[in-house]
C-alpha positions in Angstrom: -6.7 -33.3 109.9 -6.1 -30.7 107.2 -4.7 -32.1 104.0 -3.8 -30.6 100.7 -3.2 -32.6 97.5 -1.0 -30.5 95.2 -0.5 -30.3 91.4 -2.6 -33.4 90.5 -4.8 -33.8 87.5 -8.2 -33.5 89.1 -11.0 -35.4 87.3 -14.5 -35.2 88.6 -17.1 -36.5 86.2 -20.1 -35.0 88.1 -18.7 -31.4 87.9 -17.0 -31.9 84.6 -13.6 -31.0 85.9 -10.4 -32.2 84.3 -7.6 -29.8 85.2 -4.3 -29.5 87.1 -5.2 -28.0 90.5 -4.9 -28.5 94.3 -7.5 -30.1 96.5 -7.9 -28.8 100.1 -9.4 -31.1 102.8 -10.5 -30.4 106.3 -12.5 -32.2 108.9 -13.1 -35.1 106.5 -14.7 -32.9 103.9 -13.5 -31.4 100.6 -13.0 -27.7 101.3 -12.0 -26.4 97.9 -10.6 -27.3 94.4 -8.0 -24.9 93.2 -7.0 -22.0 95.5 -7.1 -22.9 99.2 -9.8 -21.1 101.3 -8.7 -18.2 103.5 -7.1 -19.3 106.7 -6.5 -22.9 105.5 -3.2 -24.3 106.8 -2.5 -27.9 105.8 -0.9 -30.2 108.4 -0.1 -32.8 105.7 0.3 -32.7 101.9 0.5 -35.1 99.0 2.5 -34.2 96.0 0.4 -35.5 93.1 2.3 -34.2 90.1 1.8 -36.6 87.1 -0.9 -38.4 89.1 -4.7 -38.4 88.6 -6.8 -37.2 91.6 -10.3 -38.8 91.3 -13.3 -39.5 93.5 -12.9 -42.7 95.5 -14.1 -45.7 93.5 -17.5 -47.2 94.2 -18.0 -50.9 93.7 -21.4 -52.5 93.4 -20.4 -56.2 93.9 -18.0 -57.3 96.5 -18.3 -60.5 98.5 -16.5 -59.9 101.9 -17.1 -63.5 103.0 -17.9 -62.5 106.6 -19.7 -63.9 108.5 -19.3 -67.6 107.8 -16.6 -68.0 105.1 -13.5 -66.7 106.8 -11.5 -69.5 105.3 -12.0 -67.8 102.0 -11.4 -64.2 103.2 -11.8 -62.0 106.2 -13.3 -58.5 106.5 -9.8 -57.2 107.4 -8.1 -58.7 104.3 -10.8 -57.5 101.9 -10.9 -54.0 103.3 -7.1 -53.8 102.8 -7.7 -55.0 99.2 -10.4 -52.4 98.6 -8.4 -49.4 99.7 -5.3 -50.8 97.8 -7.6 -50.7 94.8 -8.7 -47.1 95.4 -12.2 -48.3 96.4 -13.7 -46.1 99.2 -17.3 -47.4 99.0 -18.6 -50.8 98.3 -21.8 -52.8 98.3 -21.5 -56.3 99.8 -23.9 -59.1 98.8 -26.1 -60.9 101.3 -24.9 -64.5 100.6 -22.9 -64.8 103.8 -23.5 -67.6 106.4 -25.9 -66.9 107.8 -27.3 -64.6 105.1 -28.0 -60.9 105.8 -31.6 -61.5 106.5 -31.7 -60.2 110.2 -31.1 -56.7 111.4 -28.6 -57.9 114.0 -26.4 -59.4 111.4 -26.4 -56.2 109.3 -25.7 -54.1 112.4 -22.8 -56.4 113.3 -21.3 -56.2 109.9 -21.6 -52.4 109.8 -20.0 -52.1 113.2 -17.1 -54.3 112.3 -16.5 -52.3 109.1 -16.7 -49.0 110.9 -14.1 -50.1 113.4 -11.6 -50.8 110.6 -11.8 -47.2 109.5 -11.4 -48.1 105.9 -13.9 -48.4 103.0 -17.6 -47.5 103.6 -19.6 -50.7 103.5 -23.2 -50.7 102.2 -24.9 -54.1 102.8 -27.4 -55.5 100.3 -30.0 -57.2 102.4 -31.5 -60.6 101.6 -34.7 -60.3 99.7 -36.0 -63.6 101.1 -35.4 -65.4 104.4 -32.3 -67.5 104.2 -32.1 -66.6 100.5 -34.4 -69.6 99.9 -36.8 -67.7 97.7 -39.9 -68.6 99.8 -40.7 -65.8 102.3 -39.9 -62.1 102.2 -37.6 -60.7 104.8 -38.6 -57.7 106.9 -37.2 -55.2 104.5 -38.1 -52.1 106.5 -36.2 -53.4 109.5 -33.2 -54.3 107.4 -33.3 -50.9 105.9 -33.3 -49.3 109.3 -30.3 -51.5 110.2 -28.3 -50.1 107.2 -29.2 -52.1 104.1 -29.3 -49.9 101.0 -31.2 -52.4 98.7 -32.3 -56.0 98.6 -31.3 -59.0 96.5 -30.7 -62.7 96.2 -27.0 -62.6 95.2 -26.6 -65.7 93.0 -29.3 -67.7 94.8 -32.4 -68.5 92.6 -35.8 -66.9 92.9 -37.8 -69.3 90.8 -41.2 -68.5 92.3 -42.5 -65.6 90.2 -45.3 -64.9 92.7 -42.7 -64.3 95.4 -40.7 -62.0 93.0 -43.9 -60.1 92.3 -44.7 -59.7 96.0 -41.1 -58.5 96.6 -41.3 -55.9 93.9 -44.7 -54.7 95.1 -43.4 -54.3 98.7 -40.2 -52.7 97.6 -42.1 -50.3 95.3 -44.4 -49.2 98.2 -41.4 -48.1 100.3 -39.0 -47.0 97.6 -36.6 -49.8 98.1 -34.3 -51.0 95.4 -34.4 -54.6 94.2 -31.1 -56.1 92.9 -31.4 -59.2 90.8 -29.0 -61.2 88.6 -31.1 -62.7 85.8 -30.7 -66.4 85.4 -33.3 -69.1 84.8 -32.5 -71.8 87.4 -33.7 -74.7 85.3 -31.8 -73.8 82.1 -28.7 -73.0 84.0 -28.8 -76.0 86.4 -25.3 -77.7 86.4 -23.9 -75.4 83.8 -20.4 -74.0 84.2 -19.6 -72.4 80.8 -21.2 -70.5 77.9 -23.2 -72.7 75.5 -20.8 -72.3 72.6 -17.8 -73.6 70.8 -15.5 -73.9 73.8 -18.0 -75.8 76.1 -18.7 -78.2 73.2 -15.0 -78.8 72.5 -14.2 -79.3 76.2 -17.3 -81.2 77.1 -18.4 -78.8 79.8 -22.0 -78.4 80.9 -23.3 -75.3 79.4 -25.4 -72.2 80.3 -27.3 -70.8 77.3 -27.8 -67.1 76.8 -31.6 -67.6 77.0 -31.1 -68.6 80.7 -30.3 -64.9 81.2 -32.7 -63.4 78.8 -35.7 -65.5 79.9 -35.2 -64.4 83.5 -34.6 -60.9 82.4 -37.9 -60.8 80.5 -39.7 -61.7 83.7 -37.8 -59.1 85.7 -38.6 -56.4 83.2 -42.3 -57.3 82.9 -42.7 -57.3 86.7 -40.8 -54.0 87.0 -43.3 -52.5 84.6 -46.2 -54.0 86.5 -45.1 -52.9 89.9 -43.1 -49.7 89.3 -40.2 -51.2 91.4 -36.8 -49.7 91.2 -34.8 -52.6 89.8 -31.1 -53.0 89.4 -29.9 -55.8 87.1 -26.6 -57.2 88.4 -23.7 -58.4 86.2 -25.3 -58.7 82.8 -23.3 -61.1 80.6 -24.8 -61.1 77.1 -25.3 -58.7 74.2 -29.0 -59.8 73.9 -29.5 -59.0 77.6 -28.0 -55.6 77.2 -30.4 -55.0 74.2 -33.4 -55.9 76.3 -32.4 -53.4 79.0 -31.8 -50.8 76.4 -35.4 -51.3 75.1 -36.8 -51.3 78.6 -35.0 -48.0 79.4 -36.5 -46.4 76.2 -39.9 -47.3 77.5 -39.2 -45.3 80.7 -38.7 -48.1 83.1 -36.4 -47.3 86.1 -34.0 -50.1 85.5 -30.2 -49.8 86.0 -27.6 -52.3 85.2 -23.9 -53.2 85.8 -21.3 -55.5 84.3 -18.4 -57.3 85.8 -14.9 -56.0 84.9 -13.9 -59.5 83.7 -16.7 -59.7 81.2 -15.7 -56.6 79.3 -12.3 -58.1 78.5 -12.7 -61.8 78.4 -14.7 -64.4 76.5 -15.3 -68.1 76.4 -12.0 -68.4 74.4 -10.0 -67.5 77.5 -11.0 -70.7 79.3 -8.3 -72.3 77.1 -7.6 -75.7 78.4 -9.8 -75.8 81.5 -8.4 -72.7 83.3 -10.5 -72.7 86.5 -9.6 -69.0 87.1 -12.0 -68.4 84.3 -14.8 -70.3 86.0 -17.1 -67.3 86.8 -20.8 -66.7 87.4 -22.2 -65.6 85.1 -20.0 -67.5 82.6 -17.7 -65.8 80.2 -19.6 -65.7 76.9 -18.9 -65.3 73.2 -16.7 -62.6 71.8 -19.8 -61.0 70.3 -21.4 -60.8 73.7 -18.2 -59.2 75.1 -18.4 -56.6 72.3 -22.1 -56.1 72.9 -21.4 -55.4 76.6 -18.7 -52.8 75.6 -21.3 -51.2 73.3 -23.8 -51.1 76.2 -21.3 -49.3 78.4 -20.5 -46.8 75.6 -24.1 -45.8 74.9 -25.1 -45.8 78.6 -27.3 -48.9 78.6 -25.0 -50.4 81.2 -24.6 -47.8 84.0 -21.6 -49.1 85.9 -18.6 -51.5 86.0 -18.2 -53.6 89.1 -15.3 -55.7 90.4 -17.5 -58.8 90.9 -15.1 -59.6 93.7 -15.5 -63.2 94.9 -12.4 -64.5 96.7 -12.0 -68.2 96.6 -9.5 -70.3 98.6 -6.8 -71.9 96.5 -7.8 -75.5 97.1 -11.3 -74.9 95.6 -9.7 -73.6 92.4 -7.3 -76.6 92.0 -10.2 -78.9 91.1 -11.2 -79.8 87.5 -13.0 -76.9 85.8 -16.5 -78.2 86.3 -15.9 -79.0 90.0 -13.9 -75.8 90.9 -15.6 -73.1 92.8 -16.6 -70.1 90.7 -15.3 -66.6 91.5 -12.3 -64.4 91.2 -10.7 -61.6 93.2 -11.4 -58.2 91.7 -11.1 -55.3 94.1 -7.6 -54.4 93.2 -8.2 -54.9 89.5 -11.3 -52.7 89.1 -9.3 -49.5 88.2 -6.7 -51.0 85.9 -9.3 -53.0 84.0 -11.5 -50.0 83.6 -8.5 -48.0 82.3 -7.7 -50.8 79.9 -11.2 -50.7 78.6 -11.0 -46.9 78.2 -7.8 -47.1 76.3 -9.0 -49.8 73.9 -12.3 -48.0 73.2 -10.6 -44.6 73.1 -13.1 -42.9 75.4 -12.1 -39.9 77.7 -10.7 -40.8 81.1 -13.5 -38.9 82.8 -16.2 -40.9 81.1 -14.5 -44.1 82.1 -14.1 -43.1 85.7 -17.8 -42.1 85.9 -18.6 -45.9 85.4 -16.7 -46.7 88.7 -17.4 -43.5 90.7 -20.4 -41.3 90.0 -22.8 -43.9 88.3 -22.5 -46.6 90.9 -22.9 -44.1 93.7 -26.1 -42.9 92.1 -27.4 -46.5 92.0 -26.5 -47.0 95.7 -28.1 -43.7 96.5 -25.1 -42.5 98.6 -23.2 -39.2 98.6 -20.0 -40.5 97.0 -18.3 -40.5 93.6 -17.7 -36.8 93.3 -15.4 -34.0 94.5 -17.8 -31.2 95.2 -16.9 -28.8 98.0 -18.6 -30.1 101.2 -18.6 -33.7 100.0 -16.9 -36.5 102.0 -13.2 -36.4 101.3 -13.0 -39.9 99.7 -10.4 -39.9 96.9 -8.4 -42.2 94.8 -5.0 -40.9 93.6 -3.4 -43.0 90.9 -0.6 -43.2 88.4 -2.3 -43.8 85.0 1.0 -44.7 83.3 2.5 -47.2 85.8 2.6 -50.8 84.8 2.4 -53.6 87.3 2.2 -57.4 87.1 -0.8 -59.2 88.7 0.9 -61.7 91.0 -0.4 -63.4 94.2 2.3 -61.7 96.3 1.1 -58.2 95.4 -2.6 -58.8 96.0 -3.9 -57.8 99.4 -7.0 -59.9 99.1 -6.9 -63.3 100.8 -8.2 -64.7 97.5 -5.4 -64.8 94.9 -7.3 -66.2 91.9 -8.0 -64.1 88.9 -8.0 -64.7 85.1 -5.4 -61.9 84.9 -2.7 -63.6 86.9 0.7 -63.0 85.3 -0.6 -60.2 83.1 0.8 -56.7 83.1 -1.8 -54.0 83.6 -1.6 -50.2 83.6 -2.7 -47.9 86.4 -1.5 -48.1 89.9 -3.2 -46.6 93.0 -0.7 -44.5 94.9 -2.9 -43.1 97.7 -6.4 -43.7 98.9 -8.1 -41.1 101.2 -11.2 -41.8 103.2 -12.9 -39.1 105.3 -9.8 -37.0 104.8 -7.4 -39.7 106.2 -4.7 -41.5 104.1 -5.7 -45.1 104.5 -3.4 -46.5 101.8 -0.1 -45.4 100.4 1.8 -47.4 97.8 5.5 -47.3 98.5 
């Protein structure tokens, strides 16, 4: 199909483009920005006047819940949510049931996702068998099956010898290791940040040192092995400072932060709002501000949705017993735009955190609009306000700390491989 997107504000962080122009698409690829190539005749067109035409969003943390947790969400529902949020590529974590520790499971997931003809799915393979932290998986076979990196999701990896072996093996073959830093012993049973709110509400706490102690081990082993490490969903200002120092020493460490954590703090828990029960926990206001600073100076490379749909019954329990997690695919863009507006950074710089930079971490050809690149685009109205309500969310999981809030930025079209897969009417 030949498609032209007319009169939009085209923003491409990689090529430093921010201008009103047309985008010509043919055979699933971007043909040209600006004037159409000779002989190009579009079969379809999108009028994008007053809209932003950006690369499709790339999300580094989405739990699709299949296989095994279909009562929380299905692949179909979460793919609809992804494209409704302008996300054209996403990394899914390995904590399914069974975990993504066998090539057949990875191939089945990839096949199911391809048949839906929606967002590109990039599985993160299990680092250890069954995510139990005891024996390494066959990473080479999982890579051949389609895994782009290896991690433990939120499952612990307390055995430092196993972690060292995993990094050594990954370093030998150039595989990425994705780890969320949390000391299992210090965090055991905790549900909130170790601060004023947890004390007042009597909630079991998770101290910041649970993150920084684990992060120290990760950094030291990365230095020892030369492994390519990605730190997932950093939550503290001190953790961001440690990554900044490691980066200055030349270590190949990248990092992301959840969109919730750049806006919310422990104070938002209020009176036991279980929608704010997240992993890692919402921390102090100073931590939130430190994370924002890390984004601004480049210490934190990307913003992710940290999408973790939860069924309603699991959120109706008391805070400490409620299941952690929140839906996020459809909120990644507006929450990033909100951060950009509040910190007064250029729109292109903000979009880079959810397009170009996460694509680089994944190692995939996405997040830019260069001629010849896959025609994956997000077309959105940066000025349109909408209210976050369960009825408007496509995800099967309806829980988010932002329920009832009005956010700015609405996806109007999502284009994947040159096909319009979402249109907001």
